[in-house]
Structures are given as C-alpha cells and as structure tokens.
C-alpha positions as CSV (number, residue, x, y, z in Angstrom):
1,M,19.0,8.3,27.8
2,D,19.8,4.7,28.4
3,R,21.6,3.0,25.5
4,D,19.3,0.0,25.7
5,I,16.2,2.1,25.5
6,K,17.7,3.9,22.5
7,S,18.4,0.6,20.8
8,L,14.8,-0.5,21.7
9,Y,13.4,2.6,20.1
10,Q,15.4,2.1,16.9
11,D,14.2,-1.5,16.8
12,F,10.7,-0.1,17.1
13,L,11.2,2.3,14.2
14,N,12.5,-0.6,12.2
15,K,9.4,-2.7,13.1
16,Q,11.4,-5.2,15.0
17,C,9.8,-4.9,18.4
18,S,7.5,-7.4,20.0
19,R,4.3,-6.1,21.6
20,H,5.9,-6.5,25.1
21,E,8.9,-4.4,24.0
22,V,6.8,-1.7,22.6
23,E,4.8,-1.5,25.9
24,Q,8.2,-1.4,27.8
25,L,9.2,1.5,25.6
26,L,6.1,3.4,26.4
27,D,6.5,2.8,30.1
28,H,10.0,4.2,30.0
29,F,8.8,7.3,28.1
30,R,6.5,8.0,31.0
31,T,9.4,8.4,33.5
32,I,11.1,11.4,32.0
33,E,10.5,13.9,34.8
34,G,13.7,15.7,35.6
35,N,15.8,13.8,33.1
36,E,17.2,16.6,30.9
37,D,19.2,14.2,28.8
38,M,16.1,12.2,28.0
39,V,14.2,15.5,27.2
40,A,16.9,16.5,24.8
41,W,16.9,13.1,23.2
42,I,13.2,13.0,22.8
43,E,13.2,16.5,21.2
44,A,15.8,15.3,18.6
45,E,13.9,12.1,18.0
46,M,10.6,13.9,17.6
47,H,12.1,16.2,15.0
48,K,13.5,13.3,13.1
49,A,10.3,11.2,13.5
50,I,7.9,13.9,12.5
51,D,9.9,15.5,9.7
52,E,11.6,12.4,8.1
53,S,9.4,9.4,8.8
54,D,6.3,8.4,6.8
55,F,4.3,7.7,10.0
56,I,0.6,7.2,10.0
57,A,-1.2,10.1,11.7
58,P,-4.4,9.3,13.5
59,P,-7.7,10.9,12.5
60,Q,-8.1,14.5,13.7
61,F,-4.4,14.7,14.4
62,N,-2.9,18.2,13.6
63,Q,0.7,17.4,13.1
64,E,2.1,20.9,13.1
65,R,0.1,22.1,16.0
66,T,0.9,19.1,18.2
67,K,4.6,19.3,17.2
68,A,4.7,23.0,18.2
69,Q,3.0,22.4,21.5
70,L,5.3,19.5,22.4
71,L,8.5,21.3,21.4
72,H,7.5,24.4,23.2
73,T,6.9,22.4,26.4
74,I,10.1,20.4,26.1
75,R,12.2,23.6,25.6
76,G,10.8,25.1,28.8
77,D,12.8,26.1,31.9
78,S,13.6,23.7,34.7
79,N,10.5,24.6,36.6
80,R,8.3,23.7,33.7
81,I,10.1,20.4,33.2
82,K,7.9,19.0,36.0
83,T,4.9,19.8,33.9
84,L,6.3,17.6,31.2
85,R,4.7,14.6,32.7
86,R,1.3,16.1,32.2
87,Y,2.2,17.3,28.7
88,F,3.8,14.1,27.9
89,T,0.3,12.7,27.5
90,V,0.4,14.8,24.3
91,A,3.8,13.3,23.4
92,A,2.5,9.9,24.1
93,A,-0.3,10.7,21.7
94,L,2.2,11.6,19.1
95,L,4.3,8.5,19.6
96,A,1.5,6.1,20.7
97,F,-1.0,7.2,18.1
98,A,1.3,8.0,15.2
99,F,3.7,5.2,15.8
100,I,3.0,2.8,18.7
101,G,-0.8,2.9,18.9
102,Y,-1.1,2.0,15.3
103,Y,1.6,-0.6,15.6
104,L,-0.1,-2.3,18.6
105,Y,-3.5,-2.0,17.0
106,K,-2.4,-3.8,13.9
107,S,-0.2,-6.4,15.5
108,S,-2.7,-7.4,18.2
109,N,-5.7,-7.5,15.9
110,P,-5.5,-9.6,12.8
111,A,-8.9,-8.5,11.8
112,A,-8.3,-4.9,12.8
113,E,-9.4,-3.6,9.5
114,H,-13.0,-4.6,10.3
115,Q,-13.1,-2.8,13.7
116,K,-14.5,0.6,14.1
117,I,-12.4,3.7,14.8
118,S,-13.8,7.1,14.9
119,S,-13.0,10.3,12.9
120,I,-14.6,13.6,12.0
121,Y,-16.3,11.7,9.2
122,G,-17.9,9.1,11.5
123,D,-16.5,5.6,11.4
124,D,-13.0,5.5,10.0
125,V,-11.3,2.8,8.0
126,L,-7.7,1.6,8.2
127,P,-5.7,1.1,5.0
128,G,-5.1,-2.2,3.3
129,A,-2.1,-4.4,4.2
130,D,0.0,-7.3,3.0
131,R,-2.8,-10.0,2.6
132,A,-3.0,-12.7,0.0
133,T,-3.6,-16.4,-0.6
134,I,-1.9,-18.9,-2.9
135,T,-4.1,-21.5,-4.7
136,L,-2.3,-24.4,-6.3
137,S,-3.6,-26.3,-9.3
138,D,-4.5,-29.3,-7.1
139,G,-6.9,-27.1,-5.1
140,T,-4.6,-26.5,-2.1
141,I,-5.1,-23.0,-0.6
142,I,-2.4,-21.3,1.5
143,D,-3.1,-18.2,3.5
144,L,0.0,-16.0,3.4
145,S,1.3,-14.2,6.5
146,E,0.6,-10.5,6.9
147,D,4.0,-10.3,8.6
148,H,5.7,-10.8,5.3
149,K,5.5,-8.6,2.2
150,G,6.1,-11.2,-0.4
151,I,6.9,-14.7,-1.6
152,V,9.4,-16.2,-3.9
153,A,8.4,-19.0,-6.3
154,S,11.3,-21.3,-7.3
155,G,10.1,-24.5,-9.1
156,S,7.7,-26.3,-6.8
157,A,9.1,-24.6,-3.7
158,L,7.6,-21.5,-2.1
159,R,9.3,-19.3,0.5
160,Y,8.8,-15.9,2.0
161,A,11.0,-13.1,0.7
162,D,13.1,-13.3,3.9
163,G,14.0,-16.9,3.2
164,E,11.5,-18.6,5.5
165,K,10.2,-21.8,3.9
166,L,6.5,-21.8,3.1
167,F,5.6,-24.9,1.1
168,D,7.0,-27.6,-1.1
169,A,4.5,-28.6,-3.9
170,N,4.4,-32.1,-5.2
171,Q,5.4,-33.0,-8.8
172,N,1.8,-32.9,-10.0
173,I,1.4,-29.2,-9.4
174,Q,1.4,-27.3,-12.7
175,Y,0.5,-23.8,-11.8
176,A,-0.4,-21.5,-8.9
177,T,-2.5,-18.4,-8.4
178,L,-1.6,-15.5,-6.1
179,S,-4.8,-13.6,-5.1
180,T,-5.3,-10.5,-3.0
181,P,-8.6,-9.5,-1.4
182,R,-10.0,-6.0,-1.3
183,G,-7.8,-4.2,1.3
184,G,-4.7,-6.4,0.4
185,Q,-1.6,-6.4,-1.7
186,Y,1.4,-8.7,-2.0
187,R,4.7,-9.1,-3.8
188,L,5.8,-12.1,-5.9
189,T,9.1,-13.2,-7.3
190,L,8.5,-15.5,-10.3
191,P,10.6,-18.6,-11.1
192,D,12.6,-16.5,-13.7
193,G,13.4,-13.8,-11.2
194,S,10.8,-11.3,-12.5
195,K,9.1,-9.3,-9.7
196,V,5.4,-8.5,-9.4
197,I,3.6,-6.2,-7.0
198,L,-0.1,-7.2,-6.9
199,N,-2.6,-4.6,-6.1
200,A,-5.9,-5.1,-4.1
201,A,-8.7,-7.4,-5.5
202,S,-6.3,-8.9,-8.0
203,S,-4.8,-12.2,-9.0
204,I,-2.0,-13.6,-11.1
205,T,-1.7,-17.1,-12.3
206,Y,1.7,-18.5,-13.3
207,P,3.2,-21.9,-14.1
208,I,5.5,-23.7,-11.6
209,Q,8.0,-23.8,-14.4
210,F,8.1,-21.6,-17.5
211,S,8.2,-23.2,-21.0
212,A,11.3,-22.8,-23.1
213,E,9.4,-20.7,-25.6
214,Q,7.9,-18.1,-23.4
215,R,7.2,-16.9,-19.8
216,K,3.4,-16.6,-19.7
217,V,1.2,-15.4,-16.8
218,E,-2.4,-14.4,-16.5
219,L,-3.6,-11.3,-14.7
220,K,-6.9,-10.1,-13.3
221,G,-6.9,-6.7,-11.7
222,E,-3.7,-4.6,-11.4
223,A,0.0,-5.4,-11.0
224,F,3.3,-3.7,-11.5
225,F,5.9,-5.8,-13.3
226,D,9.7,-5.7,-13.2
227,V,10.6,-8.4,-15.8
228,A,13.9,-10.1,-15.8
229,K,15.6,-9.7,-19.2
230,N,15.7,-12.7,-21.5
231,R,15.5,-11.9,-25.3
232,N,15.1,-15.6,-26.1
233,Q,12.2,-16.2,-23.9
234,P,9.5,-13.4,-24.1
235,F,7.4,-12.6,-21.1
236,V,3.7,-12.5,-21.8
237,V,1.0,-11.0,-19.6
238,V,-2.5,-12.1,-20.7
239,T,-5.7,-10.3,-19.5
240,D,-9.3,-10.7,-20.5
241,Q,-8.9,-8.2,-23.5
242,Q,-5.3,-8.1,-24.4
243,Q,-1.8,-9.5,-24.0
244,V,1.5,-7.7,-23.4
245,I,4.7,-9.1,-24.8
246,V,8.1,-8.0,-23.4
247,T,11.7,-9.3,-23.0
248,G,12.7,-7.3,-20.0
249,T,11.1,-4.0,-18.7
250,T,9.1,-2.3,-16.0
251,F,5.4,-1.6,-16.6
252,N,2.0,-1.4,-15.0
253,I,-1.2,-3.1,-16.1
254,N,-4.6,-2.0,-14.8
255,A,-7.1,-4.7,-16.0
256,Y,-9.9,-4.1,-13.4
257,G,-12.2,-3.3,-16.2
258,D,-13.4,0.0,-14.8
259,D,-15.2,1.6,-17.8
260,N,-14.4,-1.5,-19.8
261,R,-10.8,-0.3,-20.2
262,T,-7.4,-2.0,-19.8
263,I,-4.5,0.3,-19.3
264,T,-0.8,-0.6,-19.8
265,T,1.8,2.0,-18.7
266,L,5.4,1.6,-19.7
267,V,8.1,2.9,-17.3
268,T,11.3,1.5,-18.9
269,G,12.2,-0.7,-21.8
270,A,9.7,-1.6,-24.6
271,V,6.5,-3.6,-24.8
272,R,4.1,-4.7,-27.5
273,V,0.4,-4.7,-26.7
274,E,-2.0,-6.6,-28.8
275,S,-5.7,-7.6,-28.6
276,N,-6.4,-11.3,-27.8
277,T,-7.6,-11.7,-31.3
278,G,-4.2,-10.4,-32.6
279,T,-5.9,-7.8,-34.9
280,T,-4.7,-4.6,-33.1
281,I,-1.1,-4.1,-32.1
282,V,0.6,-1.1,-30.4
283,S,4.3,-0.7,-29.4
284,L,5.0,1.5,-26.5
285,K,8.0,3.6,-25.5
286,P,8.9,4.7,-21.9
287,G,6.4,7.3,-20.7
288,Q,3.6,6.0,-22.9
289,E,0.4,4.3,-22.0
290,S,-2.0,2.2,-24.1
291,V,-5.7,2.0,-23.4
292,W,-7.8,-0.9,-24.6
293,N,-11.5,0.1,-24.9
294,N,-14.2,-1.7,-26.8
295,G,-11.9,-3.5,-29.1
296,R,-9.6,-0.6,-29.9
297,I,-6.1,0.1,-28.5
298,T,-4.8,3.7,-28.5
299,A,-1.5,5.1,-27.1
300,Q,-0.5,8.4,-25.6
301,N,2.2,10.1,-23.6
302,V,1.6,10.2,-19.8
303,D,3.0,10.9,-16.4
304,T,3.8,7.3,-15.4
305,Q,3.7,8.1,-11.7
306,I,-0.1,8.5,-11.9
307,A,-0.4,4.8,-12.8
308,T,2.5,3.4,-10.8
309,G,2.3,5.5,-7.6
310,W,0.3,2.8,-5.8
311,A,3.2,0.4,-6.1
312,Q,5.4,2.9,-4.1
313,G,2.6,3.4,-1.5
314,V,1.2,6.6,-2.8
315,F,-2.2,7.7,-4.3
316,V,-1.3,10.0,-7.2
317,F,-4.4,12.0,-8.1
318,K,-3.3,14.4,-10.8
319,F,-6.4,15.9,-12.4
320,K,-8.2,12.7,-11.5
321,T,-12.0,12.8,-11.3
322,L,-14.0,11.6,-8.3
323,A,-15.4,8.8,-10.5
324,E,-11.8,7.6,-11.2
325,I,-10.7,7.9,-7.6
326,L,-13.6,6.1,-5.8
327,P,-12.9,2.6,-7.3
328,Q,-9.3,2.9,-5.9
329,L,-10.6,3.7,-2.4
330,E,-13.2,0.9,-2.6
331,R,-10.5,-1.7,-3.3
332,W,-7.8,-0.5,-1.0
333,Y,-10.0,0.3,2.0
334,D,-12.5,-2.5,1.4
335,I,-15.5,-0.1,1.6
336,E,-18.7,0.4,-0.3
337,V,-19.3,3.7,-2.0
338,D,-22.9,4.9,-2.0
339,I,-22.7,8.0,-4.1
340,N,-25.1,8.3,-7.0
341,P,-24.9,10.3,-9.1
342,I,-21.1,10.9,-8.7
343,P,-20.5,14.7,-9.0
344,Y,-17.9,15.8,-11.4
345,E,-14.8,17.0,-9.4
346,E,-11.1,16.9,-10.4
347,F,-8.4,16.5,-7.7
348,Y,-4.7,17.1,-7.7
349,A,-3.0,15.4,-4.7
350,E,-0.4,12.9,-3.6
351,I,-1.4,11.0,-0.5
352,N,0.3,8.2,1.4
353,R,-1.7,5.0,0.8
354,N,-0.8,3.8,4.3
355,T,-3.1,6.2,6.1
356,P,-6.6,5.9,7.4
357,L,-9.4,6.7,4.9
358,S,-10.2,10.0,6.8
359,T,-6.8,11.4,5.8
360,V,-7.6,10.9,2.1
361,L,-11.0,12.4,2.5
362,E,-9.7,15.4,4.3
363,S,-7.2,16.1,1.5
364,M,-10.0,15.8,-1.1
365,E,-12.3,18.1,0.9
366,Q,-9.6,20.8,1.0
367,T,-9.8,21.3,-2.7
368,S,-13.5,20.8,-3.3
369,N,-17.0,21.6,-2.0
370,L,-17.6,18.0,-1.2
371,R,-18.1,16.7,2.3
372,F,-17.8,13.0,3.0
373,E,-19.3,10.7,5.7
374,I,-18.4,7.1,6.7
375,K,-20.7,4.7,8.4
376,E,-20.2,1.0,8.7
377,R,-17.6,1.0,5.9
378,R,-20.0,2.8,3.6
379,L,-18.9,6.1,2.1
380,T,-21.5,8.7,1.3
381,L,-21.7,12.5,0.7
382,K,-23.1,14.7,3.4
383,K,-26.3,16.4,2.4
384,K,-26.0,20.1,2.1
C-alpha cells in the first residue's frame, strides 16, 4: 500500500485528519481490486483496529460476525479477490461506521447529538462530548471548543490544553466558573497546577488567584480531582452539604444530590470530609468512600473504580441498580427517562462511555428481563 495512504490512515486513527482527507482515504479504500499488498495490509490493520482500538461500534453492529465475514473474504483465492469490491461494502461499513462514519458525523455536525439515528430500540442517541462554557465574574461567557478536551487557567489568562490562547481577563476579574451541560464534560487545570475532570451537568467555581491560606473551589455536580501537593496551602472543595480538605491527593466527589447524598471517594492520599456546619468530620484512607446523607457522614471501604470509571471513559456498573444507573444515562446522553415505577434490577458491567446509548441498553438487556425503547430522546420500557 502506498506509504502516503498509510500515513494518512495513521493520521486518521490519531484524529488528525481533515474531513477532505478522510474522504480521500475512503476513496482509496474502494480501489483495492487486484492489489494483494493492499489486501494484506487491510487485513493486518483490521485485526489491529478491531482488537486493540476502542472504536465506537454503530447500532446493530455485530463485531465478531462482521470481522469473520471480512477476514474470510480477504483470505480468499485470487478469483475471489474480484468479489472483494462487493464485499468491501462491508469493510467500508466497518471502517466508515466504526471509525470514519462516526468521525465525519461528529466533525461535520456540531449539533449532531440532537439529530436522530436509528437502532433496534427506535431512535438512538450519541454519547456526550467535550462541551463546556466559562463564565467570568464580570458576566462574560465563553463557549469552549469541542475540538479541545480542556483548558488551563493561569492567573487572568486562559488557554487550551494544547497551548492555544483563549482569553486574557482584565484585572477586575476575581473568579471564573467552568460549566458543562448535560451531554458534556471538560478538563481544567487550576492556577496551582491541580487538575479537574468535570462530569456532565456540573460546574466548578475557582478564583483567578488562590489566597495564601488555602486553595478553595466550589463544586456542583461531579468532578474528579488530582490535587497538586502543598502542605502549607490546603485545597478545599465546597459543595452544598460538605467540604473536603486535602493537601495533595486524587479523589472523586459526586454532589449531584441524587437521593440527597454527596459521595466522596478517595483514590490516593488522605482527605478530611466535614459538614458545612463543622459538626461532623470523617477522615478517609485510600479505597474508602464517605456518604453525606441528611446531616450524617458515614465512611466505608469501596471499589474506587465504580465511582471514578467515568473519568477514564467507562461506565462501571458493579451491582448497581437501575435506579442508580438511570441518572447517569440521563446526564451523559442528555435524555429524559420516563420509567415509573423503576423496577428493581441489579447490573454488573463495564461499558465504554463513548458509545451510542443503544450499546449500553443492549448490555443491560443481556443480564435482565427488561426491554428498552428510545423515542425522541425519551427512554421508556417496552410493555410486555
């Protein structure tokens, strides 16, 4: 295969292709008849792409069956190579749907998440993406680019994580708020170097410059923190019910208020959790989680991956009930759930968050008697 096309394909896998380059790549893939080198290369790349990549499969896509059909065809004798052009429609489905189709769909449609795609469940819904806004204390609102995963705050200056300059605030700006919508997430590096991953439907307010006594931020919703160490300047996260005090550690806070609870999960280091009234205090060790509920804070040992999986792009449902799972789906896929009453079902699964909603529902159906349906971004149960 031509070296330039190989380079183009690698650029595509690294998400560095323009729309025109991706279409050029597809056009080249359609000219493989009789080119045994290309066939061999495609087979090798398919193995690698299917087995090693975290690609997003389309609804109703049976990965193993399609892979078997493709490789069986590609390995055929020379007489069957001519049929590869016809069968390459299937290969194009693999590459175009699982890689290129999704890539083009997202890159050419900024509001793609609100367009309809079909699945065996009816309308399907694409996953959330890197969406957020910054609101400055003077009222200025900045829409952040979906082409970037995060921003870096350094004094009054804001830039994207790749170094691209975003904004220079004036001297009167005291604080800023990063907010994500339903179906959005974003990363933030704070002025002290601490890193935050903000989940969907959440916000974090931080000062342009931390005080000498403490590094204080306010959180609504959910975020994962990797706090830069500074024993002389504690890092404080304030939510509606509690505050978490640390000097340097990694932890997750879920303060959406589902069931009136605030959950703090410690991965490394140590934290102190106290109610906003200062009457209840709990110290956590790695692998522990505190739950604030109706004025009481309790602590227990947990599998931290359940709480932090979302920050690595994974839904981790380990003995999670449907009632616990549905709010996560509502926020990440920006859907409405119309299920009342919610049946009691427990699920055990790990699912890529960057997949269409139908993929999550299919996994849940495999281990339950439930059958789901999606219509106009509304999730319901099928009537038996």
